[in-house]
N, C-alpha and C positions, 0 to 999 in steps of 0.2 A: 463450351464443350459440345453443345448441340451443333454449332456451326462446323466444327471439325469433323463430327460424325457425318454430316451431310456431304462435305467435300470428299471424305473417304469413300462414301457410298458412290458418289459421282466418279471418283477415280477407279474404283473396282469395276463399275459399269463400263467405263471407257476402255479399260483393259480387256474386258470380256468381248466387247464389240470388235476391238482390234484383232483379238485372237480369232474370232469367227471369220472376220474378213480375210485374214492371212491364210486361214485354213481353206477357205473357199478359193482364194487365188491359187494356192498350191494344188488344190484338187483339179481345178479347171485348166491350169497351164502346165501341169506336170506331164511327165512322160507316161504314156499308157503302157501297161504291162500286158503282154500277150502270154497265154498259157504255153509253157515250154521254153520261154525266153530265160536265159540264165540271169541271175541277179549278180551284178558286178559290185564287189566289195573290195575296196583298196586294201592291200596288205603288202608290206615290203617283202620281196622274195627271200631276203636273207634274215628275216625276223625269226627269233627262236620259237620253237613250238613247245608250249607249256602243258600240253595235254598228256595226262598220265597214261591213257589208253594207247596213245601213239608210241610213247616210249616203251611200253610193255610189248607192243606188237613189233617194234623195231628190234628189241633185244631178242625176242623169240625168233624173228626172221634171221638174225645174225647167228643164233645158235643152230638153226636148221641148216644153214649154208656152210658152216664151218666143218671141215673134215674131221672125222673122229680120229683121235690119236690113241693107238693101242700099242 
């Protein structure tokens, strides 16, 4: 049982070192961000918009542009 705990400790330590090494690699080789640069996030243009605020704003805009019928 003690031997398993020691190997588990070594395994967790190895994972921690690998995580730190990968973080350092990503930090030093990644693209540098400049203030004012847009952040590019991929989104399909035809993907549905699930935001409730956008739906309310769109319906209000539709109501404002529809001619009044009297």
